[in-house]
C-alpha positions in Angstrom: -51.4 -134.9 95.1 -50.2 -137.2 92.3 -48.7 -140.5 93.5 -48.3 -141.8 89.9 -45.0 -143.1 88.8 -42.8 -140.6 86.9 -43.3 -140.6 83.2 -40.6 -141.1 80.7 -40.7 -137.4 79.9 -40.2 -136.6 83.6 -37.3 -139.0 83.8 -35.7 -137.6 80.7 -36.0 -134.0 82.1 -34.6 -135.1 85.4 -31.7 -136.9 83.6 -31.0 -133.9 81.5 -30.9 -131.6 84.5 -28.6 -134.0 86.3 -26.2 -134.1 83.3 -26.2 -130.3 83.2 -25.5 -130.0 86.9 -22.8 -132.8 86.7 -21.1 -130.8 83.9 -21.1 -127.7 86.0 -19.7 -129.5 89.1 -17.0 -131.2 87.0 -16.0 -127.8 85.5 -15.6 -126.5 89.0 -13.5 -129.6 90.0 -11.3 -129.1 86.9 -10.7 -125.4 87.8 -9.8 -126.4 91.4 -7.4 -129.1 90.1 -5.7 -126.5 87.8 -5.4 -124.2 90.8 -3.9 -127.0 92.9 -1.3 -127.7 90.2 -0.3 -124.0 90.0 -0.2 -123.7 93.8 2.0 -126.8 94.1 4.3 -125.4 91.4 4.6 -122.2 93.3 5.2 -124.0 96.5 8.0 -126.1 94.9 9.7 -122.9 93.6 10.0 -121.7 97.2 11.1 -125.1 98.6 13.7 -125.2 95.9 15.1 -121.9 97.2 15.1 -123.4 100.7 17.0 -126.4 99.3 19.7 -124.2 97.8 20.0 -122.2 101.1 20.3 -125.4 103.1 22.9 -126.8 100.8 25.0 -123.7 100.8 24.9 -123.6 104.6 25.6 -127.3 105.0 22.2 -127.9 106.6 20.4 -131.3 106.3 17.7 -131.8 103.7 15.1 -132.8 106.3 14.0 -130.8 109.3 11.8 -133.1 111.4 10.9 -130.4 113.9 9.6 -128.1 111.1 7.9 -131.0 109.4 6.0 -132.0 112.6 4.9 -128.4 113.2 3.6 -128.2 109.6 1.7 -131.6 109.9 0.0 -130.4 113.1 -0.8 -127.0 111.5 -2.3 -128.7 108.4 -4.3 -131.2 110.5 -5.8 -128.2 112.3 -6.6 -126.4 109.1 -8.1 -129.5 107.7 -10.3 -130.1 110.7 -11.5 -126.5 110.5 -12.3 -126.9 106.8 -14.2 -130.2 107.5 -11.5 -132.2 105.7 -10.2 -135.5 107.1 -7.1 -134.5 109.0 -5.5 -137.9 108.4 -6.0 -137.4 104.6 -4.4 -133.9 104.9 -1.5 -135.4 106.8 -0.9 -138.1 104.1 -1.0 -135.4 101.5 1.5 -133.2 103.3 3.8 -136.1 104.0 3.8 -136.9 100.3 4.8 -133.4 99.5 7.4 -133.3 102.3 9.0 -136.5 101.0 9.3 -135.0 97.5 10.7 -131.7 98.9 13.3 -133.7 100.9 14.2 -135.7 97.7 14.7 -132.4 95.8 16.8 -131.0 98.7 19.0 -134.1 98.7 19.5 -133.8 94.9 20.4 -130.1 95.3 22.9 -130.9 98.1 24.4 -133.7 96.0 25.0 -131.2 93.2 22.1 -132.4 91.0 20.3 -129.3 89.9 
């Protein structure tokens, strides 16, 4: 058993391994970020269609009942995925606010 302090060579090797792992982890994060952007873009394509349907039918931009159901659903999914449900709710509320803004613009004739 060697209780000696790590050598400079040991520290350099450890730092090099940490840098390599950090690069790998960051690449995964970058890939996930790209997927999130593409998924959000796809989501907004669908919510834009909803906005046009609502506008043509004279329906309000916001649907508080639907929004509450979605918040509760997402909180449950977040809990199941070991993600803070409060964070997931904040994230969804941000998206919902943007969707409502888009729907209001569509209803106002701003395409």
